[in-house]
C-alpha angles and dihedrals in degrees: 000000000000112000095216091055093045097054099043110106131178118213119222114271117265115263115270116216135197116254116282111271096018120139116270111262094030110154117213119172122228109246088229095050118127124246112275119247128176130217116188121199117189115199136192131154092257102039147355138210131202123201115194118206089013123187136212088260090058089050094051091046099051109023094089096042102062130063093229131015129188117202114191116193114193114193127024103220098101103077095173089055092051091047091050091051088050091051094049094051097031092240116181112258093225089057091049089052089056089050093058096038095067125199096061121162110256107268146144126231124187124210132178098278106006144034129228120213121186114194140165115234137183105240094179115034093185094061096025092236114176130203139164121258123191120205124195120183137171137160097308109005142065121192124188126190118198129184094222143345118300129072141155093247100103093100089053091050091050091051090052091049093048115115092216118090110266138171093249090065097038102043129065137264094278090062091049089051089050091051091052093047091047090052090052092050094046091050088073094065100073097053092043091050091047090051090050091053090050091050090053090049092050090048091054091048092049093053089053098041126343112224133188095242090060091066091055091050092050093050092049091049092049090050087054092051090052089054091050091047091054090051102041100048095058089040089059091049091049092052091048090051090050091052094048093050120115098201116134096234092063105069125208093242090056091051088062089062092042088055088058089052088051088055089053091053091051089050090051091051091051091050092049093047091049091047092048092051090048092050091050089051092047092050090052091045091050090053090048093048092047091049091048091050090050090049090051091052091048091048092052092047090049092050091049090049092050091050093051096044096078090040090053089048092054094045089049092054095047090045093062120108107261131173108204090182094066096051138002088231094061095100101297088189088077090075094049112122094223096030097123099051090040091054091049090048092049092050091048090052090051091050094047090045091056092047090051090049092051091050091048088053089046092237089129 
């Protein structure tokens, strides 16, 4: 696993808003929005049917003939299509506005015959790419709006396609909505676990030898935990609101499963908080280790300088211009037969004496 790829995180896009003074519920597409495509999944206890690249005509033909339908809209560029979907299912215009204006805070809104859930999901676990997903559900329908291709719903689709009896085929739309929300929540576990493994690896490296690139990795990881914290806390609140609701289209038996998803979100929050505290501690430890390493280098350089100071002093004295012939006090050592080796020996004794003194003081 490449470290650079593991630590790169993309924060959710900033919230787009309608122009100031525009009518509430005005839908304006983002110029960078992807082309809209529909996927219609028709579900009953005995069978299912999936229509790729579905159209509004397919929706009008089948929506009243199946117990549960799941309409998945990928791409938010086609505003007329989104408005038509809203008209068919009587979706609230303010909720549709939040669908188009991506980057919403995770939340749940309840209307007369349907609920609106805005969440942030990881559509690509390898690159930690985030996007908003909007989920509408009522008595017999679930509608999801995604910004682009890529989602964690493949296990849900496989369960629907399974030939064995399963709850997704036998229960209602609220249970299907729960399964999609649960898949979104559980999709956070793999990248968080991968980040935790990377943090442990960086910690082991730091204890062996702190390096500059480790600080950059730690800061990038902590930025990622801040993004997750900003997503998971409101996600927890949204799930709690969904569980406490008393609307008729969210049944009590489904709330039991939603409560399990809430527990998963709390576990994710605990993991992120623990990881954030650990990253903060590692950043402080890295600074301390780097400072200690700098202090060690400075100490060694100081010791070397102190050892060479008296030697430089002696060499400076013996390097002066003396004339022993004019006076016996003009450096008589210059005429000594063994003056050169004796001077080297004396300087060596001075150096080793200083080293022994430093060791006695436990400075080395």
